[in-house]
Every structure is written in C-alpha cells, then in structure tokens.
C-alpha positions as CSV (number, residue, x, y, z in Angstrom):
1,M,14.1,0.5,14.3
2,A,17.8,0.5,13.4
3,E,19.4,-2.4,11.7
4,E,23.0,-3.0,12.9
5,M,25.9,-4.5,11.1
6,G,26.5,-7.6,13.3
7,G,29.4,-9.8,12.5
8,I,28.5,-10.7,8.9
9,I,29.7,-8.4,6.1
10,I,27.3,-7.9,3.2
11,N,28.6,-6.7,-0.1
12,K,26.9,-5.5,-3.4
13,I,28.3,-7.7,-6.1
14,A,26.2,-6.6,-9.1
15,D,23.5,-4.1,-10.2
16,N,21.4,-3.0,-13.1
17,I,19.0,-0.1,-14.0
18,I,16.6,-0.1,-16.8
19,S,14.8,3.2,-17.4
20,P,13.9,5.4,-20.3
21,L,17.5,6.8,-20.0
22,G,19.1,3.4,-20.7
23,L,19.3,-0.3,-20.2
24,S,22.3,-0.5,-17.8
25,S,23.4,1.2,-14.7
26,Q,26.3,2.8,-16.5
27,E,24.1,4.2,-19.3
28,N,21.8,5.7,-16.7
29,F,24.6,7.2,-14.7
30,D,26.1,8.7,-17.9
31,A,22.7,10.2,-18.8
32,V,22.3,11.8,-15.4
33,M,25.8,13.2,-15.6
34,R,24.8,14.8,-18.9
35,G,21.6,16.2,-17.3
36,D,19.3,14.1,-19.5
37,T,15.7,13.3,-18.7
38,R,12.8,11.6,-20.5
39,L,10.2,13.5,-18.5
40,K,7.7,15.0,-20.9
41,L,4.0,15.9,-21.2
42,H,1.7,13.0,-22.1
43,S,-1.8,13.6,-23.5
44,G,-4.5,11.1,-23.7
45,M,-2.4,8.3,-22.3
46,F,-4.3,5.5,-20.5
47,G,-7.5,7.1,-21.7
48,L,-7.1,9.8,-19.0
49,P,-8.8,13.2,-19.6
50,E,-5.9,15.1,-17.9
51,D,-2.4,15.4,-19.3
52,F,0.5,14.5,-17.1
53,V,4.3,14.8,-17.1
54,G,6.1,11.4,-16.8
55,S,8.9,9.2,-18.0
56,I,7.7,6.2,-20.0
57,L,9.7,3.2,-21.2
58,D,9.8,2.5,-24.9
59,R,7.8,-0.7,-25.4
60,N,9.4,-1.4,-28.7
61,I,12.9,-1.3,-27.2
62,I,11.8,-3.5,-24.3
63,S,10.2,-6.0,-26.7
64,Q,13.4,-6.3,-28.7
65,E,15.5,-6.8,-25.5
66,A,13.0,-9.3,-24.1
67,E,13.4,-11.4,-27.3
68,K,17.2,-11.4,-26.9
69,C,16.7,-12.5,-23.3
70,N,14.2,-15.3,-24.3
71,I,11.4,-13.8,-22.2
72,S,8.0,-14.8,-23.6
73,S,5.5,-11.9,-23.9
74,E,2.7,-14.6,-23.7
75,K,3.9,-15.9,-20.4
76,Y,5.0,-12.7,-18.6
77,T,3.4,-9.3,-18.2
78,F,5.3,-6.2,-19.1
79,F,6.0,-5.6,-15.4
80,E,7.4,-9.1,-15.0
81,T,9.3,-8.9,-18.2
82,I,11.4,-5.9,-17.3
83,A,12.0,-7.2,-13.8
84,I,13.4,-10.5,-15.2
85,M,15.4,-8.5,-17.8
86,S,17.0,-6.4,-15.2
87,I,18.1,-9.4,-13.2
88,I,19.6,-11.0,-16.3
89,K,21.5,-7.9,-17.1
90,A,22.7,-7.5,-13.5
91,A,24.0,-11.1,-13.3
92,E,25.6,-11.4,-16.8
93,N,29.1,-10.4,-15.7
94,I,29.3,-12.4,-12.5
95,E,29.6,-16.1,-12.0
96,I,26.5,-17.1,-10.0
97,D,23.8,-19.7,-10.2
98,L,20.6,-17.9,-9.5
99,G,18.8,-21.1,-9.1
100,A,20.9,-22.3,-6.2
101,D,19.3,-23.1,-2.8
102,D,21.3,-20.3,-1.1
103,V,19.8,-17.5,-3.3
104,V,16.7,-15.6,-2.3
105,F,14.7,-13.2,-4.5
106,V,13.2,-10.0,-3.0
107,L,10.7,-8.0,-5.1
108,S,9.9,-4.4,-4.4
109,S,6.8,-2.9,-6.0
110,T,3.9,-0.7,-5.0
111,K,1.3,-1.9,-7.6
112,G,2.8,-4.5,-9.9
113,N,0.2,-5.7,-12.4
114,V,-2.6,-3.5,-11.1
115,E,-3.7,-2.6,-14.7
116,V,-5.0,-6.1,-15.2
117,L,-7.9,-5.3,-12.9
118,E,-9.3,-2.8,-15.4
119,S,-10.6,-5.7,-17.6
120,N,-11.1,-8.4,-15.0
121,P,-11.4,-7.5,-11.3
122,Y,-10.7,-11.1,-10.4
123,D,-7.5,-11.4,-12.4
124,E,-5.1,-13.2,-10.1
125,R,-2.1,-11.8,-11.9
126,Y,-2.7,-8.7,-9.8
127,Y,-1.2,-10.4,-6.7
128,L,2.4,-9.4,-6.2
129,S,3.1,-12.9,-4.7
130,Q,2.3,-14.4,-8.1
131,S,4.6,-12.0,-10.0
132,A,7.4,-12.7,-7.5
133,D,6.9,-16.5,-8.0
134,K,7.0,-16.2,-11.8
135,I,10.1,-14.0,-11.7
136,T,11.9,-16.4,-9.3
137,R,10.9,-19.5,-11.2
138,F,12.2,-18.0,-14.5
139,F,15.7,-18.5,-12.9
140,K,14.8,-22.1,-11.8
141,N,15.0,-21.0,-8.2
142,S,12.6,-23.0,-5.9
143,N,12.9,-20.8,-2.8
144,R,9.9,-18.8,-1.7
145,P,10.4,-15.2,-2.8
146,I,9.9,-12.2,-0.5
147,V,7.7,-9.2,-1.5
148,A,8.3,-5.7,-0.1
149,S,5.3,-3.4,-0.8
150,N,5.2,-0.5,1.6
151,A,4.4,2.6,-0.5
152,C,7.3,4.7,-1.7
153,I,9.8,3.2,0.8
154,S,9.5,-0.3,-0.7
155,G,12.9,-0.2,-2.4
156,V,14.8,0.4,0.8
157,C,12.5,-2.0,2.7
158,A,13.4,-4.7,0.2
159,Q,17.1,-4.1,0.7
160,I,16.7,-4.2,4.5
161,A,14.7,-7.5,4.2
162,A,17.5,-9.0,2.1
163,V,20.1,-7.9,4.6
164,R,18.2,-9.5,7.4
165,F,18.0,-12.8,5.6
166,L,21.7,-12.8,4.8
167,K,22.7,-11.8,8.3
168,A,20.6,-14.6,9.7
169,G,22.6,-17.0,7.6
170,L,19.5,-18.3,5.8
171,Y,20.9,-17.4,2.4
172,R,24.3,-16.4,0.9
173,T,23.0,-14.2,-1.9
174,A,19.9,-12.0,-2.3
175,V,18.6,-10.7,-5.6
176,V,16.7,-7.5,-4.9
177,V,14.6,-6.1,-7.8
178,G,12.5,-3.0,-7.6
179,C,10.0,-2.3,-10.4
180,D,6.9,-0.4,-11.2
181,T,5.1,0.6,-14.4
182,L,2.5,3.3,-14.9
183,S,-1.2,2.7,-15.5
184,K,-4.5,4.5,-15.5
185,F,-5.0,3.5,-11.8
186,I,-1.6,4.9,-10.7
187,V,-1.7,8.1,-12.6
188,S,-5.3,9.0,-11.8
189,G,-4.6,8.2,-8.2
190,F,-1.9,10.8,-8.0
191,Q,-4.0,13.2,-10.0
192,S,-6.8,12.8,-7.4
193,F,-4.4,13.9,-4.7
194,K,-3.5,17.0,-6.8
195,A,0.1,15.9,-6.3
196,L,1.3,16.0,-10.0
197,S,3.3,18.9,-11.4
198,P,2.2,20.3,-14.8
199,E,5.9,20.7,-15.7
200,Q,9.1,18.9,-14.9
201,C,9.4,18.6,-11.1
202,K,11.7,20.9,-9.1
203,P,12.8,19.1,-5.9
204,F,13.3,21.5,-2.9
205,D,12.9,24.5,-5.2
206,K,10.9,27.6,-4.3
207,N,8.7,27.2,-7.4
208,R,8.0,23.5,-7.1
209,Q,4.5,22.4,-8.0
210,G,4.5,18.7,-7.4
211,L,5.9,15.4,-8.5
212,N,6.2,13.5,-11.8
213,L,5.8,9.8,-12.3
214,G,8.2,7.4,-14.0
215,E,8.7,3.8,-15.0
216,A,11.9,1.9,-14.2
217,V,13.4,-1.2,-12.7
218,G,16.6,-1.7,-10.7
219,T,18.4,-4.8,-9.4
220,L,20.9,-5.1,-6.6
221,I,22.6,-8.4,-5.9
222,L,23.9,-8.6,-2.3
223,Q,26.1,-11.4,-1.0
224,T,27.9,-12.4,2.2
225,S,31.3,-12.9,0.5
226,D,34.6,-11.1,-0.2
227,A,33.4,-10.2,-3.7
228,G,32.0,-6.8,-4.7
229,D,33.1,-3.2,-4.1
230,W,30.3,-1.9,-1.9
231,E,29.6,-2.8,1.7
232,Y,26.3,-2.4,3.7
233,I,26.7,-0.4,6.9
234,T,23.3,0.1,8.6
235,S,19.7,0.9,8.0
236,S,16.5,2.0,9.7
237,I,12.7,2.1,9.4
238,H,10.3,4.2,11.3
239,N,6.6,5.0,11.0
240,D,5.4,8.2,12.5
241,A,1.7,7.4,11.6
242,N,1.0,11.1,10.9
243,H,-1.5,10.7,8.0
244,I,-2.6,8.3,5.3
245,S,-0.9,10.5,2.7
246,G,0.6,13.6,4.3
247,P,4.1,13.4,5.9
248,S,4.8,14.5,9.4
249,R,5.1,18.3,9.7
250,T,8.0,17.8,12.1
251,G,9.8,15.2,9.9
252,E,9.6,12.8,12.9
253,G,10.0,9.5,11.1
254,T,12.8,10.6,8.7
255,Y,14.6,12.3,11.6
256,R,14.5,9.1,13.6
257,V,15.8,7.2,10.6
258,L,18.7,9.6,10.1
259,N,19.5,9.7,13.9
260,D,19.7,5.9,13.9
261,M,22.1,5.8,11.0
262,L,24.2,8.5,12.5
263,S,24.9,6.2,15.4
264,R,26.9,4.1,13.0
265,V,28.3,6.7,10.6
266,N,29.9,10.1,11.3
267,E,28.6,13.1,9.5
268,E,32.1,14.0,8.2
269,D,32.4,10.6,6.5
270,L,29.3,11.2,4.3
271,S,29.7,12.3,0.7
272,F,26.0,13.1,0.6
273,V,22.5,12.2,1.7
274,N,20.3,11.1,-1.3
275,L,16.8,12.3,-0.3
276,H,13.3,11.3,-1.5
277,G,13.0,14.8,-3.1
278,T,9.6,14.3,-4.8
279,G,9.1,18.1,-5.5
280,T,5.8,18.2,-3.5
281,N,5.4,21.0,-1.0
282,Y,5.0,18.9,2.1
283,N,7.5,16.1,1.4
284,D,10.4,18.5,0.6
285,E,9.5,20.7,3.6
286,M,9.4,17.6,5.9
287,E,12.8,16.4,4.7
288,S,14.4,19.8,5.3
289,I,13.1,19.8,8.9
290,A,14.3,16.2,9.5
291,I,17.8,17.1,8.1
292,E,18.0,20.1,10.3
293,R,16.9,18.2,13.4
294,A,19.5,15.5,12.6
295,G,22.3,18.1,12.4
296,L,22.9,17.5,8.7
297,S,22.1,20.9,7.3
298,G,25.7,21.4,6.1
299,T,25.9,17.9,4.5
300,P,25.5,17.9,0.7
301,C,22.1,16.4,-0.4
302,N,20.4,15.7,-3.6
303,G,17.3,14.2,-5.2
304,L,17.1,12.4,-8.5
305,K,13.4,12.6,-9.4
306,G,14.1,15.3,-12.0
307,Y,15.7,12.7,-14.2
308,F,13.4,9.7,-13.8
309,G,10.3,11.0,-12.1
310,H,9.0,9.1,-9.0
311,T,9.5,5.4,-9.9
312,L,7.7,4.1,-6.9
313,G,8.9,0.7,-5.9
314,A,12.0,1.1,-8.1
315,A,13.1,4.4,-6.6
316,G,14.9,3.0,-3.6
317,I,16.9,0.6,-5.8
318,I,17.9,2.8,-8.7
319,E,18.7,5.8,-6.5
320,T,20.9,3.6,-4.3
321,I,22.8,2.3,-7.4
322,L,23.2,5.8,-8.9
323,S,24.6,7.0,-5.5
324,M,27.1,4.2,-5.6
325,F,28.2,5.1,-9.1
326,A,28.5,8.7,-8.0
327,V,30.9,7.8,-5.1
328,D,32.8,5.5,-7.5
329,N,33.4,8.6,-9.7
330,S,34.1,11.0,-6.8
331,V,31.1,13.2,-7.7
332,I,27.8,14.3,-6.1
333,L,25.0,14.1,-8.6
334,P,23.1,17.4,-9.2
335,T,19.4,17.9,-8.3
336,K,17.8,18.5,-11.6
337,G,15.1,21.3,-11.4
338,F,16.5,22.9,-8.3
339,S,17.6,26.5,-8.5
340,E,16.3,28.5,-5.5
341,Q,15.9,27.3,-1.9
342,G,12.2,26.6,-1.2
343,T,12.1,25.0,2.2
344,S,11.9,26.6,5.7
345,Q,15.0,24.9,6.9
346,S,18.3,25.3,5.1
347,L,19.4,22.4,2.9
348,N,22.8,22.0,1.2
349,V,21.1,21.0,-2.1
350,V,23.6,20.3,-4.9
351,P,22.4,22.1,-8.1
352,Y,25.5,21.2,-10.2
353,S,27.8,18.2,-10.2
354,R,30.3,18.5,-7.4
355,S,33.4,16.6,-6.6
356,S,33.8,14.6,-3.3
357,E,36.4,12.1,-2.1
358,K,34.2,10.8,0.7
359,R,33.2,7.2,0.4
360,A,29.9,6.7,2.2
361,F,26.3,7.9,1.7
362,F,22.7,7.7,3.1
363,K,19.7,6.8,0.9
364,V,16.5,8.0,2.5
365,L,12.8,7.5,1.4
366,S,9.4,8.5,2.9
367,G,6.0,7.4,1.8
368,F,2.2,7.2,2.4
369,G,1.0,6.2,5.8
370,G,3.9,7.8,7.7
371,S,6.5,5.3,6.5
372,N,10.2,6.3,6.4
373,A,13.3,4.3,5.7
374,G,17.0,4.8,5.1
375,I,20.1,2.7,4.3
376,A,23.8,3.4,4.4
377,Y,26.6,2.0,2.3
378,R,30.3,2.6,2.1
379,K,32.9,1.9,-0.6
380,K,34.6,-1.4,0.4
381,G,37.8,-0.9,2.3
382,T,36.8,2.5,3.6
383,Q,37.4,3.1,7.3
384,L,34.6,5.1,9.0
C-alpha cells in the first residue's frame, strides 16, 4: 500500500544516531566515510557456545553519557536508556517542548527488553508498550506512544506511522526512535537459522556468507512546519507472505514497494537506493530481482550493514539518517564488504564513495514473514 503526500508537508527537523561508531549522526557519518566498523568476533558472549561477529555498544561509555543526561540506571533498562539518550541528543539543538500535547512518540524495535525473560518469564518489562510508556514519560509527555514492531522493517514502519499521524492533523511533531540491543535470545535465534557470517558481512558480494548483528539507536524528529531541511515524499508497505523467514524468490513485495514509490519519484531524480543488504544469499538475491523488475538496475545502490551489522529495529532509522547526510554531502556511501557481483540480476552497487548532485533517495527494507517497506525523502526545495 502506497502512502501519498497529500496536502501536508512533513519535514525532518532533527536526528541522532548512537552506535559503536559514535554518539551523534555526524560522528557516525564521518566514521562511515572513513570506512570504519566495529564489527568483530565475540567469543563466549551471553554464555553462547558459538562465536559470532557483531558490533556491540561500549557499556562504560553509555553509562557515562547516561549520567550526563540524568538517566537513572535503576529506573531504566539499557535498552530504554539509549533510546532516551538518543532523543535527548536529537532535540538538544532545536527549540521544542517534547512534553507538549501536539507531540507523539513512536518506538521501533523488534525485541526490546527480551533478555529480562531469561531470569523471569513473567517480567513485564518485556512488553514494548511498557518501554514506550517509560521513554515517553521521561519527557513528561502524556500522549499514548505508538510501537512499531514488524521484524526488520520496523524502522520504516515507524516513520510511516508517524507520517500518517502528522498528515491526519492529530499531532504537529513526531519523535521516531528505533532501537535494539543484542542478547542471548537474539543471537542464538539467528544462529539457529544458520544466518550469521563467520566473518564481516559482504552485502551483494559473490562470497557473502550471511549477516552480522549490531546494536544501535537512531532518532528522527518529523514535523509539519517550515523548519528542517528534508522533506518526506512517499512510502509503501507490502507483504508477499512468501515464508516465515525466507524472502520471496521473485522479490514480489520489494518490487511492489519500489513500483509504488516510482509513481511519485522519477528514477533520474534518485541519487541512490539504500537497500536492506544483509549479506545473506536469499535477501541479496531477492533485492537484485526486485530492483531489476522495477527498472532500477542502472540506479546506484548501497547497503550499510558492513559498518554496523544488522541493527534490527534501529536499521530503518539510522540508515535513513545516513542517507540524508550522504545527499547533504553530495556523496553516495560505499557498500563495505562488496567487491564482486554475487546476485543473478545486475545491481549498480557502489563499492567506493561516489559523488552525486541528485537530491532524493529511497530507503528499502525487507523482513521475516514476507514484510517489505520503503520510504522516500528529498532535500527540501528540490523539484522532482
């Protein structure tokens, strides 16, 4: 289902990324431009018998930052702490009352505090609704928060939910925060699927062996105002219901998402398509087929999992923000780990930083259960 623009203009007015690469969007963008990554082999973590490659936040650094932000470790879990911290950092340079009645909070996450169930299967902190409430109430906001939890597409789903509320005139501002942390449950789950790579992931590459996991949080603040420098164009969600974990072999859902967005944006106006790019055989193959079917084989595309790993509910947020920063700097970010085409259909994968003066992009995600989503933004003032 496509989401049209309507008569209300929605702008991005602030953002933040917290990851092992940095505590701000700018730090993370600069790290990606340098080719940095914190993906490394972890042994014995979470008591797991198998090693895994992942990107893990430094708990000491987060603890120090939480103290500066007056976030109590006794009241908030680590997951809730970094979500609150990201929102604080996103809003620190704008004049906004996050407790106002016209502000809604939208939380994107796949598993939230799932690790609390290891010691108590009845621990109610597991419920994402409770975390969303605690995050929202920290900012003295009394509105009911929204939770978007739809596998790997959660980050784009959250943005689309926010857009719908803003377009309906129910709120003026939406704080969209995407967050996930790693745990025994999450890592062992992906290990059981045999989906993890024993080395740093290689999206779309001939020698890819699977995905890596990562921890991160990202925040986008959207508003129906003249402020900000980025404007929402359109979005789309489709479910092809192919399989509980395997993507459609014909890329049906992603193709429909792309086709919907192309009804609002011309291919020649796109700087790039930022793909899911997990580095698994089936996901990357499916995306190549969807891109070919949509007529976008010549359009530059990239994937950012080689820097952060798959950050689950945060991926759609942080990859959107980094795509905005890329266009701001007239570059297309490289796909770390890619060197040789490894999909059946040709993709214009960007292996090295490339310049571009085009001012719009697509962000696309796919996930378990046949879910697929995409969102399009353009630099404010750009005519498409």
